[in-house]
N, C-alpha and C positions, 0 to 999 in steps of 0.2 A: 504494500500500499504506499502511496505517496503521501507526504505531509501536505498541509494546506499550502505552504510556501512552494513546494516542488510542483504541485498541481497548478497554482497560479503562474509559476514560471513557464510551464508547458503551454498553458493557454496563451499567455503573453508572447511566447516564442512563435506560436502559430499565427497570431495576429500581426506580429512583426514581419513574418514571411509574406503574409498576404499584402501588407502595406508595401514591402519592398518590390514584390512582383507588380503591383499597380504603378509604382514609380517607374519601373523599367518599361511598362507598356505605355507610359505617358498619362495615366489616369490618376495622378497624384492628388488632384483636387476633386473633392466630392461636391457635385451640384447640390444646391440647397434643398432640392426636392427629394434627395435620396438620403437614406440613413448612412451614417459613417460605416457601419458594419452590416452589409446586406446578408440576406438569408443564405446565399451560397457560401459566404465566408463563415457563417455560423455553422453550417454543415461540416465544413472543414475542421472547425474547432471540435465539433462532436467527434469526428473521426480521430482527431489527435488524442482526445481524452481516452477514447476507446483503446487506441494503441498503447497509451501510457499506462493505463490502469486495468485493462482487460475487462471493462464493463461496457454495456450498451446504453447509450444515451438516447432517449426517445426523441424522434423528430418533432414531436408535439411541443417541445420546449422552444422550438425555432419560431419566433413571431413572423408573420407573413412578409413584412418588409425588412426585418432585421432589427438591429439595435441602434439607438441614436448615438451611442458613443461606447468607447472601450470599457469604461467603468461599469456601465449597466451590463454589457456582455459578460465581463468577467464575473460579476456578482451572480448573474443568473446561471452561467455555466458552472461555476463552483458549486452552487446549490444543487444543480442537476447531477453533477458528478458525485456529490456526497450522498444524494438519495440513491443513486445507482450502487454506490459502494455499500451502503447500509442494506440495500435489498439483497445484494449478493451475499453479504455477511449473514443476513437472516436465512437465506436459502441454505448456505453452508452449514449453519447451526442446526437447521431443521433436518438436514440430511444425516448429520451425525447422531441426532437423537433417534431417528427411525431405525 
């Protein structure tokens, strides 16, 4: 299991990669009508979390348009990761009891 700091670091690293790729493509400025972190980027963050901690993050946590900024994205994704880890822990505990 990752600590909160390690999990936040993984999420931020993926967001940094996404931002770097946008700059290389020349899309470094987000139009006012778009969220800073769109739903495609959030799905990449979900996949990164899944790779890092081996749990599945529900796509239901991804808002239709994305997140308005990094802080909101980080907070929501941290919460979703913790829920997924707790669920996995509960399943592991139940399996040992049975």
